[in-house]
Backbone as CSV, one residue per row, in Angstrom:
resi,resn,N_x,N_y,N_z,CA_x,CA_y,CA_z,C_x,C_y,C_z
1,UNK,-26.912,-171.076,48.220,-28.172,-170.444,48.631,-27.911,-169.163,49.422
2,UNK,-26.933,-169.240,50.324,-26.609,-168.063,51.127,-26.005,-166.962,50.259
3,UNK,-25.160,-167.353,49.299,-24.562,-166.369,48.399,-25.625,-165.655,47.567
4,UNK,-26.597,-166.448,47.123,-27.678,-165.856,46.337,-28.485,-164.875,47.178
5,UNK,-28.738,-165.230,48.442,-29.504,-164.351,49.322,-28.746,-163.055,49.581
6,UNK,-27.427,-163.152,49.777,-26.616,-161.955,50.001,-26.614,-161.064,48.759
7,UNK,-26.513,-161.704,47.575,-26.500,-160.931,46.330,-27.825,-160.210,46.122
8,UNK,-28.936,-160.900,46.382,-30.248,-160.269,46.222,-30.447,-159.135,47.228
9,UNK,-29.949,-159.348,48.452,-30.058,-158.297,49.466,-29.246,-157.071,49.071
10,UNK,-28.054,-157.305,48.532,-27.219,-156.187,48.088,-27.874,-155.446,46.928
11,UNK,-28.466,-156.196,46.005,-29.160,-155.568,44.879,-30.347,-154.743,45.366
12,UNK,-31.106,-155.295,46.313,-32.251,-154.563,46.871,-31.793,-153.297,47.580
13,UNK,-30.646,-153.369,48.273,-30.117,-152.195,48.958,-29.710,-151.113,47.972
14,UNK,-29.077,-151.508,46.872,-28.668,-150.539,45.854,-29.891,-149.862,45.239
15,UNK,-30.919,-150.644,44.919,-32.137,-150.083,44.344,-32.807,-149.127,45.330
16,UNK,-32.834,-149.522,46.621,-33.428,-148.655,47.639,-32.672,-147.340,47.753
17,UNK,-31.336,-147.407,47.688,-30.533,-146.187,47.758,-30.791,-145.276,46.560
18,UNK,-30.998,-145.865,45.392,-31.289,-145.066,44.206,-32.600,-144.298,44.363
19,UNK,-33.570,-144.925,45.017,-34.859,-144.260,45.228,-34.790,-143.242,46.364
20,UNK,-33.990,-143.532,47.387,-33.939,-142.661,48.560,-33.046,-141.447,48.315
21,UNK,-32.030,-141.588,47.462,-31.040,-140.521,47.300,-31.645,-139.183,46.872
22,UNK,-32.590,-139.121,45.900,-33.171,-137.805,45.561,-33.839,-137.128,46.748
23,UNK,-34.522,-137.909,47.583,-35.158,-137.331,48.768,-34.107,-136.825,49.751
24,UNK,-33.052,-137.604,49.926,-31.964,-137.176,50.811,-31.308,-135.895,50.295
25,UNK,-31.073,-135.827,48.994,-30.443,-134.632,48.408,-31.351,-133.421,48.560
26,UNK,-32.660,-133.617,48.395,-33.611,-132.520,48.581,-33.551,-132.004,50.019
27,UNK,-33.535,-132.927,50.985,-33.526,-132.521,52.391,-32.224,-131.816,52.765
28,UNK,-31.076,-132.356,52.359,-29.809,-131.724,52.690,-29.648,-130.374,51.992
29,UNK,-30.171,-130.271,50.777,-30.096,-128.988,50.063,-30.930,-127.919,50.761
30,UNK,-32.027,-128.339,51.396,-32.866,-127.370,52.101,-32.168,-126.798,53.332
31,UNK,-31.123,-127.470,53.808,-30.399,-127.016,54.998,-29.127,-126.247,54.658
32,UNK,-28.816,-126.123,53.378,-27.586,-125.453,52.970,-27.817,-123.963,52.750
33,UNK,-26.823,-123.132,53.031,-26.910,-121.721,52.630,-27.009,-121.613,51.118
34,UNK,-27.511,-120.477,50.655,-27.778,-120.331,49.230,-26.518,-120.522,48.389
35,UNK,-25.403,-120.047,48.871,-24.161,-120.208,48.106,-23.755,-121.658,47.961
36,UNK,-23.978,-122.464,49.011,-23.623,-123.879,48.945,-24.567,-124.661,48.039
37,UNK,-25.830,-124.232,47.971,-26.787,-124.936,47.112,-26.384,-124.812,45.649
38,UNK,-25.885,-123.646,45.265,-25.479,-123.402,43.879,-24.048,-123.833,43.596
39,UNK,-23.384,-124.400,44.584,-21.996,-124.823,44.392,-21.922,-126.042,43.481
40,UNK,-20.828,-126.157,42.743,-20.644,-127.302,41.842,-20.073,-128.517,42.559
41,UNK,-19.695,-128.372,43.812,-19.165,-129.515,44.573,-20.331,-130.283,45.188
42,UNK,-20.353,-131.578,44.941,-21.452,-132.425,45.405,-21.110,-133.007,46.772
43,UNK,-21.269,-132.185,47.799,-20.999,-132.659,49.148,-22.252,-133.347,49.699
44,UNK,-22.105,-134.615,50.065,-23.240,-135.388,50.562,-23.654,-134.949,51.950
45,UNK,-22.702,-134.430,52.722,-22.991,-133.923,54.065,-22.740,-132.425,54.055
46,UNK,-23.753,-131.607,54.358,-23.576,-130.151,54.311,-22.480,-129.682,55.266
47,UNK,-21.613,-128.807,54.770,-20.543,-128.272,55.621,-21.082,-127.268,56.627
48,UNK,-22.182,-126.599,56.289,-22.842,-125.676,57.208,-24.349,-125.827,57.046
49,UNK,-25.050,-125.637,58.150,-26.501,-125.863,58.168,-27.212,-124.574,58.564
50,UNK,-28.319,-124.293,57.888,-29.136,-123.123,58.190,-30.615,-123.477,58.016
51,UNK,-31.462,-122.803,58.773,-32.912,-122.998,58.640,-33.552,-121.799,57.957
52,UNK,-32.722,-120.930,57.380,-33.231,-119.741,56.707,-34.146,-120.093,55.538
53,UNK,-33.818,-121.189,54.862,-34.653,-121.600,53.732,-36.076,-121.946,54.187
54,UNK,-36.204,-122.596,55.334,-37.530,-122.932,55.854,-38.268,-121.665,56.299
55,UNK,-37.507,-120.715,56.835,-38.114,-119.451,57.217,-38.658,-118.723,55.994
56,UNK,-37.895,-118.759,54.900,-38.342,-118.123,53.665,-39.569,-118.829,53.095
57,UNK,-39.562,-120.157,53.142,-40.651,-120.935,52.554,-41.961,-120.780,53.322
58,UNK,-41.875,-120.638,54.650,-43.088,-120.621,55.473,-43.494,-119.203,55.863
59,UNK,-42.545,-118.440,56.414,-42.881,-117.142,56.981,-42.972,-116.036,55.945
60,UNK,-42.235,-116.155,54.859,-42.230,-115.104,53.851,-43.121,-115.443,52.658
61,UNK,-44.050,-116.332,52.847,-44.979,-116.718,51.783,-46.308,-117.120,52.411
62,UNK,-47.263,-117.474,51.571,-48.574,-117.931,52.046,-48.618,-119.455,52.103
63,UNK,-47.573,-120.051,52.649,-47.466,-121.507,52.680,-48.657,-122.149,53.386
64,UNK,-49.059,-121.611,54.531,-50.142,-122.202,55.302,-51.464,-122.146,54.534
65,UNK,-51.670,-121.093,53.759,-52.897,-121.000,52.969,-52.907,-122.083,51.896
66,UNK,-51.774,-122.247,51.204,-51.691,-123.283,50.176,-51.820,-124.674,50.801
67,UNK,-51.240,-124.841,51.969,-51.355,-126.122,52.670,-52.818,-126.426,52.991
68,UNK,-53.542,-125.426,53.469,-54.963,-125.620,53.760,-55.756,-125.969,52.517
69,UNK,-55.459,-125.297,51.402,-56.150,-125.617,50.147,-55.886,-127.047,49.711
70,UNK,-54.617,-127.472,49.793,-54.263,-128.831,49.378,-54.931,-129.875,50.266
71,UNK,-54.910,-129.645,51.583,-55.530,-130.603,52.493,-57.037,-130.675,52.261
72,UNK,-57.675,-129.533,52.093,-59.121,-129.513,51.876,-59.496,-130.269,50.602
73,UNK,-58.817,-129.947,49.519,-59.137,-130.568,48.231,-58.831,-132.065,48.252
74,UNK,-57.648,-132.430,48.752,-57.231,-133.822,48.706,-58.072,-134.703,49.619
75,UNK,-58.247,-134.297,50.867,-58.996,-135.126,51.815,-60.459,-135.266,51.403
76,UNK,-61.058,-134.186,50.898,-62.450,-134.270,50.452,-62.588,-135.199,49.255
77,UNK,-61.678,-135.072,48.291,-61.737,-135.929,47.108,-61.524,-137.391,47.464
78,UNK,-60.573,-137.667,48.351,-60.306,-139.052,48.757,-61.503,-139.629,49.515
79,UNK,-62.108,-138.838,50.403,-63.274,-139.312,51.151,-64.434,-139.626,50.205
80,UNK,-64.702,-138.736,49.256,-65.777,-138.983,48.289,-65.475,-140.205,47.433
81,UNK,-64.209,-140.357,47.046,-63.828,-141.498,46.221,-63.980,-142.811,46.977
82,UNK,-63.614,-142.825,48.262,-63.733,-144.048,49.053,-65.192,-144.436,49.265
83,UNK,-66.038,-143.467,49.590,-67.455,-143.771,49.850,-68.132,-144.287,48.584
84,UNK,-68.029,-143.520,47.496,-68.680,-143.941,46.253,-68.015,-145.182,45.672
85,UNK,-66.683,-145.275,45.801,-65.981,-146.441,45.272,-66.322,-147.718,46.015
86,UNK,-66.476,-147.633,47.340,-66.838,-148.819,48.128,-68.229,-149.315,47.746
87,UNK,-69.168,-148.403,47.563,-70.524,-148.809,47.185,-70.555,-149.405,45.779
88,UNK,-69.816,-148.783,44.855,-69.761,-149.317,43.496,-69.056,-150.669,43.464
89,UNK,-67.975,-150.808,44.239,-67.252,-152.079,44.290,-68.122,-153.182,44.881
90,UNK,-68.939,-152.838,45.876,-69.859,-153.820,46.461,-70.847,-154.315,45.417
91,UNK,-71.386,-153.378,44.632,-72.332,-153.771,43.586,-71.655,-154.640,42.527
92,UNK,-70.420,-154.275,42.143,-69.715,-155.052,41.128,-69.328,-156.437,41.629
93,UNK,-69.093,-156.575,42.915,-68.659,-157.842,43.473,-69.818,-158.761,43.835
94,UNK,-70.880,-158.211,44.387,-71.961,-159.033,44.934,-73.139,-159.245,43.985
95,UNK,-73.373,-158.298,43.066,-74.552,-158.383,42.215,-74.165,-158.828,40.809
96,UNK,-75.066,-159.515,40.170,-74.901,-159.917,38.778,-75.994,-159.233,37.966
97,UNK,-75.606,-158.317,37.089,-76.579,-157.550,36.326,-76.087,-157.389,34.896
98,UNK,-77.009,-157.064,34.020,-76.677,-156.912,32.603,-75.745,-155.710,32.409
99,UNK,-74.709,-155.904,31.669,-73.736,-154.852,31.418,-72.617,-154.775,32.445
100,UNK,-72.567,-155.738,33.355,-71.559,-155.711,34.416,-70.137,-155.806,33.850
101,UNK,-69.915,-156.733,32.912,-68.585,-156.890,32.329,-68.186,-155.662,31.518
102,UNK,-69.163,-155.087,30.820,-68.867,-153.871,30.070,-68.490,-152.718,30.977
103,UNK,-69.142,-152.646,32.138,-68.816,-151.592,33.100,-67.405,-151.781,33.650
104,UNK,-67.029,-153.038,33.921,-65.667,-153.316,34.378,-64.643,-152.913,33.324
105,UNK,-64.975,-153.173,32.060,-64.068,-152.776,30.977,-63.930,-151.265,30.902
106,UNK,-65.022,-150.547,31.107,-64.974,-149.082,31.096,-64.105,-148.553,32.234
107,UNK,-64.143,-149.233,33.384,-63.301,-148.819,34.509,-61.830,-148.953,34.141
108,UNK,-61.472,-150.070,33.478,-60.084,-150.263,33.054,-59.674,-149.215,32.023
109,UNK,-60.565,-148.921,31.089,-60.266,-147.897,30.075,-60.055,-146.539,30.728
110,UNK,-60.908,-146.216,31.709,-60.777,-144.938,32.402,-59.453,-144.835,33.142
111,UNK,-58.950,-145.960,33.665,-57.660,-145.937,34.359,-56.505,-145.736,33.396
112,UNK,-56.653,-146.196,32.159,-55.547,-146.140,31.198,-55.491,-144.827,30.429
113,UNK,-56.560,-144.040,30.471,-56.561,-142.761,29.748,-55.573,-141.798,30.398
114,UNK,-54.668,-141.195,29.643,-53.716,-140.234,30.232,-54.436,-139.061,30.886
115,UNK,-53.931,-138.661,32.029,-54.537,-137.569,32.788,-54.594,-136.292,31.958
116,UNK,-53.535,-136.044,31.190,-53.450,-134.800,30.422,-54.443,-134.779,29.263
117,UNK,-54.840,-135.966,28.754,-55.755,-136.010,27.615,-57.145,-135.500,27.969
118,UNK,-57.460,-135.481,29.260,-58.777,-135.018,29.701,-58.810,-133.533,30.020
119,UNK,-57.690,-132.840,29.828,-57.611,-131.452,30.241,-58.640,-130.569,29.534
120,UNK,-58.699,-130.644,28.208,-59.605,-129.768,27.456,-61.070,-130.061,27.773
121,UNK,-61.521,-131.323,27.703,-62.940,-131.557,28.057,-63.264,-131.210,29.507
122,UNK,-62.334,-131.449,30.415,-62.557,-131.083,31.818,-62.672,-129.566,31.966
123,UNK,-61.818,-128.845,31.262,-61.852,-127.378,31.340,-63.189,-126.846,30.823
124,UNK,-63.633,-127.369,29.694,-64.909,-126.911,29.135,-66.071,-127.285,30.050
125,UNK,-65.984,-128.458,30.644,-67.043,-128.909,31.549,-67.123,-128.011,32.778
126,UNK,-65.971,-127.705,33.379,-65.957,-126.834,34.558,-66.362,-125.405,34.212
127,UNK,-66.013,-124.963,33.005,-66.418,-123.622,32.585,-67.930,-123.532,32.459
128,UNK,-68.547,-124.548,31.869,-70.000,-124.541,31.704,-70.717,-124.630,33.046
129,UNK,-70.091,-125.289,34.028,-70.691,-125.379,35.355,-70.404,-124.151,36.218
130,UNK,-69.545,-123.266,35.725,-69.192,-122.080,36.496,-68.291,-122.382,37.677
131,UNK,-67.466,-123.443,37.566,-66.614,-123.862,38.678,-65.149,-123.489,38.495
132,UNK,-64.806,-122.827,37.390,-63.424,-122.410,37.219,-63.029,-121.419,38.311
133,UNK,-61.800,-121.541,38.775,-61.274,-120.694,39.836,-62.025,-120.906,41.156
134,UNK,-62.485,-122.148,41.368,-63.127,-122.520,42.619,-62.601,-123.886,43.050
135,UNK,-62.382,-124.049,44.329,-61.829,-125.305,44.829,-62.712,-126.514,44.544
136,UNK,-64.066,-126.398,44.525,-64.879,-127.569,44.162,-64.525,-128.164,42.806
137,UNK,-63.970,-127.352,41.895,-63.561,-127.884,40.595,-62.456,-128.917,40.766
138,UNK,-61.445,-128.608,41.600,-60.371,-129.564,41.840,-60.873,-130.789,42.590
139,UNK,-61.774,-130.585,43.543,-62.329,-131.724,44.276,-63.027,-132.677,43.316
140,UNK,-63.814,-132.110,42.402,-64.533,-132.939,41.439,-63.585,-133.659,40.499
141,UNK,-62.550,-132.973,40.036,-61.579,-133.590,39.122,-60.824,-134.718,39.815
142,UNK,-60.342,-134.472,41.024,-59.584,-135.502,41.734,-60.471,-136.680,42.122
143,UNK,-61.715,-136.397,42.435,-62.674,-137.464,42.729,-62.865,-138.358,41.505
144,UNK,-63.068,-137.730,40.350,-63.310,-138.482,39.122,-62.089,-139.305,38.725
145,UNK,-60.908,-138.717,38.872,-59.697,-139.391,38.405,-59.252,-140.526,39.337
146,UNK,-59.570,-140.443,40.613,-59.180,-141.513,41.540,-60.262,-142.572,41.693
147,UNK,-61.480,-142.299,41.225,-62.587,-143.240,41.421,-62.398,-144.565,40.687
148,UNK,-61.952,-144.603,39.412,-61.797,-145.905,38.744,-60.836,-146.836,39.478
149,UNK,-59.680,-146.313,39.903,-58.745,-147.154,40.649,-59.356,-147.620,41.966
150,UNK,-60.094,-146.739,42.638,-60.711,-147.096,43.905,-61.713,-148.236,43.730
151,UNK,-62.555,-148.133,42.704,-63.550,-149.184,42.459,-62.864,-150.507,42.147
152,UNK,-61.884,-150.462,41.260,-61.217,-151.699,40.835,-60.466,-152.351,42.000
153,UNK,-59.806,-151.534,42.796,-59.043,-152.069,43.919,-59.964,-152.652,44.998
154,UNK,-60.982,-151.892,45.398,-61.879,-152.360,46.459,-62.703,-153.562,46.013
155,UNK,-62.967,-153.673,44.738,-63.672,-154.864,44.254,-62.862,-156.122,44.545
156,UNK,-61.551,-156.054,44.374,-60.712,-157.203,44.686,-60.746,-157.554,46.159
157,UNK,-60.762,-156.546,47.017,-60.834,-156.800,48.454,-62.171,-157.426,48.848
158,UNK,-63.264,-156.908,48.277,-64.585,-157.437,48.626,-64.739,-158.865,48.116
159,UNK,-64.154,-159.151,46.946,-64.199,-160.522,46.439,-63.520,-161.497,47.400
160,UNK,-62.542,-161.000,48.162,-61.839,-161.854,49.110,-62.573,-162.064,50.416
161,UNK,-63.681,-161.376,50.620,-64.491,-161.536,51.837,-65.633,-162.496,51.527
162,UNK,-65.744,-163.612,52.219,-66.801,-164.596,51.912,-68.185,-163.974,52.002
163,UNK,-68.987,-164.221,50.993,-70.355,-163.700,50.987,-71.214,-164.388,52.037
164,UNK,-70.747,-165.565,52.504,-71.494,-166.295,53.534,-71.640,-165.477,54.809
165,UNK,-70.655,-164.625,55.097,-70.737,-163.801,56.304,-71.903,-162.817,56.208
166,UNK,-72.076,-162.201,55.051,-73.195,-161.284,54.873,-74.525,-162.039,54.910
167,UNK,-74.567,-163.199,54.279,-75.807,-163.971,54.272,-76.179,-164.417,55.676
168,UNK,-75.176,-164.781,56.485,-75.458,-165.167,57.864,-76.018,-163.988,58.654
169,UNK,-75.475,-162.795,58.407,-75.986,-161.605,59.088,-77.419,-161.306,58.665
170,UNK,-77.730,-161.516,57.389,-79.089,-161.260,56.913,-80.070,-162.292,57.460
171,UNK,-79.596,-163.530,57.656,-80.446,-164.545,58.290,-80.777,-164.135,59.722
172,UNK,-79.823,-163.474,60.375,-80.038,-163.035,61.761,-80.885,-161.776,61.858
173,UNK,-81.330,-161.250,60.733,-82.240,-160.116,60.770,-81.701,-158.827,60.198
174,UNK,-80.469,-158.802,59.766,-79.904,-157.584,59.179,-80.361,-157.431,57.732
175,UNK,-80.566,-156.197,57.313,-80.785,-155.930,55.908,-79.459,-155.960,55.165
176,UNK,-79.504,-155.860,53.824,-78.260,-155.921,53.058,-77.327,-154.761,53.417
177,UNK,-77.907,-153.567,53.556,-77.072,-152.408,53.894,-76.464,-152.558,55.284
178,UNK,-77.258,-153.044,56.233,-76.742,-153.216,57.588,-75.715,-154.329,57.652
179,UNK,-75.911,-155.382,56.856,-74.929,-156.471,56.810,-73.598,-155.966,56.262
180,UNK,-73.666,-155.092,55.256,-72.430,-154.511,54.717,-71.740,-153.644,55.770
181,UNK,-72.536,-152.853,56.485,-71.954,-151.943,57.475,-71.370,-152.696,58.673
182,UNK,-72.041,-153.745,59.118,-71.611,-154.447,60.326,-70.582,-155.545,60.058
183,UNK,-70.601,-156.133,58.863,-69.750,-157.299,58.584,-68.651,-156.974,57.578
184,UNK,-69.047,-156.538,56.388,-68.069,-156.359,55.309,-67.178,-155.151,55.530
185,UNK,-67.765,-154.044,55.945,-66.997,-152.803,56.081,-65.849,-152.924,57.079
186,UNK,-66.038,-153.529,58.278,-64.887,-153.688,59.179,-63.775,-154.550,58.587
187,UNK,-64.145,-155.589,57.827,-63.140,-156.447,57.200,-62.466,-155.768,56.018
188,UNK,-63.093,-154.708,55.523,-62.561,-153.989,54.369,-61.548,-152.916,54.783
189,UNK,-61.278,-152.801,56.094,-60.384,-151.763,56.593,-59.030,-151.695,55.906
190,UNK,-58.271,-152.814,55.831,-56.964,-152.751,55.156,-57.069,-152.309,53.702
191,UNK,-58.112,-152.734,53.006,-58.293,-152.311,51.622,-58.571,-150.832,51.499
192,UNK,-59.382,-150.304,52.409,-59.660,-148.868,52.401,-58.397,-148.062,52.671
193,UNK,-57.564,-148.560,53.585,-56.313,-147.856,53.907,-55.380,-147.851,52.702
194,UNK,-55.184,-149.031,52.098,-54.278,-149.116,50.948,-54.765,-148.257,49.791
195,UNK,-56.056,-148.301,49.518,-56.618,-147.518,48.421,-56.534,-146.020,48.704
196,UNK,-56.785,-145.639,49.952,-56.752,-144.218,50.293,-55.357,-143.639,50.145
197,UNK,-54.319,-144.438,50.431,-52.943,-143.941,50.291,-52.645,-143.605,48.838
198,UNK,-52.978,-144.516,47.927,-52.724,-144.263,46.506,-53.556,-143.092,46.000
199,UNK,-54.814,-143.011,46.420,-55.662,-141.894,45.996,-55.136,-140.581,46.564
200,UNK,-54.681,-140.601,47.812,-54.155,-139.396,48.444,-52.921,-138.889,47.703
201,UNK,-52.013,-139.788,47.377,-50.788,-139.386,46.683,-51.116,-138.812,45.304
202,UNK,-52.059,-139.442,44.597,-52.445,-138.950,43.267,-52.987,-137.530,43.334
203,UNK,-53.900,-137.291,44.266,-54.498,-135.959,44.378,-53.526,-134.946,44.962
204,UNK,-52.718,-135.352,45.915,-51.794,-134.436,46.591,-50.716,-133.919,45.650
205,UNK,-50.246,-134.768,44.743,-49.140,-134.391,43.871,-49.586,-133.727,42.572
206,UNK,-50.889,-133.663,42.303,-51.363,-133.165,41.020,-51.014,-131.685,40.841
207,UNK,-50.498,-131.341,39.681,-50.028,-129.971,39.418,-50.775,-129.290,38.273
208,UNK,-50.982,-130.015,37.170,-51.444,-129.382,35.940,-52.851,-128.799,36.086
209,UNK,-53.782,-129.579,36.626,-55.155,-129.093,36.760,-55.233,-127.928,37.755
210,UNK,-54.469,-128.028,38.827,-54.456,-126.941,39.804,-53.915,-125.658,39.192
211,UNK,-52.935,-125.778,38.306,-52.354,-124.603,37.651,-53.329,-123.968,36.666
212,UNK,-54.060,-124.784,35.912,-54.939,-124.273,34.860,-56.275,-123.789,35.425
213,UNK,-56.837,-124.539,36.365,-58.178,-124.222,36.855,-58.188,-123.091,37.888
214,UNK,-57.122,-122.997,38.685,-57.092,-122.007,39.760,-56.327,-120.768,39.311
215,UNK,-57.041,-119.727,38.919,-56.396,-118.507,38.456,-56.046,-117.574,39.615
216,UNK,-56.856,-117.591,40.668,-56.580,-116.750,41.831,-55.450,-117.360,42.646
217,UNK,-54.505,-116.540,43.034,-53.341,-117.037,43.740,-53.702,-117.630,45.106
218,UNK,-54.720,-117.067,45.772,-55.061,-117.555,47.098,-55.830,-118.866,47.074
219,UNK,-56.146,-119.394,45.871,-56.844,-120.669,45.746,-55.939,-121.780,45.226
220,UNK,-54.681,-121.480,45.005,-53.770,-122.482,44.461,-53.330,-123.469,45.533
221,UNK,-52.802,-124.599,45.089,-52.386,-125.671,45.986,-50.861,-125.712,46.096
222,UNK,-50.365,-126.579,46.956,-48.924,-126.621,47.219,-48.072,-126.957,45.988
223,UNK,-48.466,-127.896,45.115,-47.621,-128.139,43.929,-47.420,-126.882,43.087
224,UNK,-48.460,-126.051,42.966,-48.327,-124.800,42.217,-47.489,-123.797,43.000
225,UNK,-47.616,-123.842,44.320,-46.859,-122.938,45.184,-45.356,-123.123,45.009
226,UNK,-44.909,-124.333,44.702,-43.474,-124.605,44.603,-42.803,-123.796,43.490
227,UNK,-43.571,-123.427,42.484,-42.956,-122.656,41.389,-42.876,-121.157,41.689
228,UNK,-43.411,-120.741,42.845,-43.429,-119.315,43.170,-42.045,-118.791,43.548
229,UNK,-41.085,-119.679,43.776,-39.727,-119.245,44.130,-38.876,-118.966,42.900
230,UNK,-39.496,-119.058,41.728,-38.809,-118.747,40.479,-39.241,-117.368,40.006
231,UNK,-38.284,-116.499,39.724,-38.588,-115.156,39.256,-37.607,-114.760,38.161
232,UNK,-37.656,-113.497,37.791,-36.808,-113.015,36.695,-35.328,-113.053,37.046
233,UNK,-35.017,-113.091,38.338,-33.616,-113.087,38.774,-33.084,-114.493,39.017
234,UNK,-33.893,-115.507,38.791,-33.448,-116.880,38.999,-34.382,-117.623,39.946
235,UNK,-33.897,-118.740,40.437,-34.688,-119.590,41.323,-33.998,-119.712,42.673
236,UNK,-34.751,-119.498,43.726,-34.229,-119.687,45.077,-34.321,-121.178,45.394
237,UNK,-33.255,-121.914,45.050,-33.302,-123.372,45.166,-33.339,-123.828,46.622
238,UNK,-32.734,-123.078,47.517,-32.779,-123.445,48.929,-34.196,-123.424,49.471
239,UNK,-34.920,-122.325,49.194,-36.309,-122.225,49.632,-37.195,-123.233,48.902
240,UNK,-36.882,-123.486,47.629,-37.654,-124.483,46.878,-37.496,-125.863,47.486
241,UNK,-36.258,-126.230,47.852,-36.028,-127.528,48.469,-36.681,-127.613,49.848
242,UNK,-36.671,-126.508,50.585,-37.325,-126.490,51.900,-38.835,-126.667,51.747
243,UNK,-39.435,-125.958,50.785,-40.870,-126.102,50.547,-41.211,-127.501,50.054
244,UNK,-40.363,-128.072,49.208,-40.603,-129.433,48.724,-40.515,-130.444,49.864
245,UNK,-39.584,-130.222,50.785,-39.478,-131.114,51.946,-40.739,-131.045,52.795
246,UNK,-41.213,-129.839,53.058,-42.457,-129.681,53.817,-43.642,-130.261,53.052
247,UNK,-43.593,-130.197,51.743,-44.667,-130.724,50.903,-44.786,-132.243,51.029
248,UNK,-43.645,-132.918,51.231,-43.667,-134.381,51.326,-44.039,-134.885,52.716
249,UNK,-43.976,-134.025,53.728,-44.210,-134.489,55.101,-45.604,-135.065,55.328
250,UNK,-46.700,-134.420,54.876,-48.023,-135.023,55.120,-48.162,-136.423,54.547
251,UNK,-47.640,-136.642,53.330,-47.710,-137.976,52.732,-46.872,-138.961,53.528
252,UNK,-45.683,-138.543,53.950,-44.803,-139.423,54.705,-45.413,-139.797,56.047
253,UNK,-45.964,-138.820,56.744,-46.590,-139.092,58.037,-47.780,-140.024,57.873
254,UNK,-48.608,-139.763,56.875,-49.774,-140.604,56.631,-49.356,-142.031,56.282
255,UNK,-48.328,-142.158,55.457,-47.862,-143.488,55.066,-47.309,-144.260,56.252
256,UNK,-46.500,-143.607,57.072,-45.941,-144.282,58.234,-47.025,-144.688,59.226
257,UNK,-48.079,-143.889,59.316,-49.149,-144.197,60.263,-49.939,-145.430,59.848
258,UNK,-50.064,-145.655,58.543,-50.894,-146.775,58.071,-50.062,-147.834,57.362
259,UNK,-48.757,-147.841,57.570,-47.872,-148.714,56.805,-48.239,-150.189,56.948
260,UNK,-48.431,-150.648,58.196,-48.701,-152.071,58.399,-50.004,-152.501,57.746
261,UNK,-51.038,-151.697,57.947,-52.334,-152.052,57.369,-52.302,-151.934,55.849
262,UNK,-51.469,-151.025,55.332,-51.367,-150.887,53.888,-50.703,-152.107,53.267
263,UNK,-49.626,-152.606,53.883,-48.929,-153.785,53.359,-49.846,-154.995,53.353
264,UNK,-50.569,-155.217,54.450,-51.492,-156.346,54.517,-52.636,-156.168,53.533
265,UNK,-53.054,-154.907,53.346,-54.139,-154.648,52.405,-53.731,-154.887,50.970
266,UNK,-52.535,-154.456,50.575,-52.060,-154.676,49.222,-51.899,-156.157,48.962
267,UNK,-51.387,-156.905,49.937,-51.215,-158.345,49.780,-52.557,-159.038,49.620
268,UNK,-53.547,-158.633,50.420,-54.861,-159.248,50.325,-55.544,-158.919,49.009
269,UNK,-55.377,-157.688,48.555,-56.011,-157.281,47.314,-55.420,-157.934,46.086
270,UNK,-54.204,-158.471,46.202,-53.573,-159.134,45.074,-54.088,-160.555,44.872
271,UNK,-54.865,-161.069,45.842,-55.357,-162.441,45.727,-56.407,-162.551,44.641
272,UNK,-57.340,-161.586,44.644,-58.419,-161.598,43.670,-58.546,-160.203,43.070
273,UNK,-58.954,-160.118,41.832,-59.130,-158.820,41.210,-59.872,-158.934,39.896
């Protein structure tokens, strides 16, 4: 039994190292001088360290503008997805109405459709609305694409909350909306945290729609910004790695801040779905 536990722990450690190593290589490459980054020797520990790459990525570019665009688009889309998704999940969990199963099936279909397959209809839709080259276009796209997962996930969390609690609140004089706000919503906290993390990562990392819809350079987001270090003379890999490291920090900070509640939320959401 002990041998098996040691073997599984060693296997888990190897798998973890495989996932962590690209991030480690990105971070160490961002600290290397340009000549060392292009070197063919794979030194795991940089022989010399410089912050020039970070200076190039932040001070010699519009990094802060792109950061503001990404935060605005992502946070707004996630907030809209959580609000509308929570209300839709409540209806799917608590109410029984005609077409309910068909609607659930449509949610699953929407989750399985490849993101790229919607590019042409989304482009035509935004063009007809006059939203091309405007940040609301990305907000709407990210809202739409994260909403099916949000509804499906939060429905599982709400199913795990006894309906008796809401009924008891309504007996005490609360309306259905007030019972949801006072009873169900506080208990839904871990589910909202877990769902928001996945929605945030999806919207934060999106590249293709931001590249196609945003033609003005000052409206582009950070994923598109990362390709700006490539020119006719080559790619500044040091600055690219520095920008990529800064790009991952908001997600990392957010994840670490909600890690405990996210783990408990994912575990709870796996009970029912």
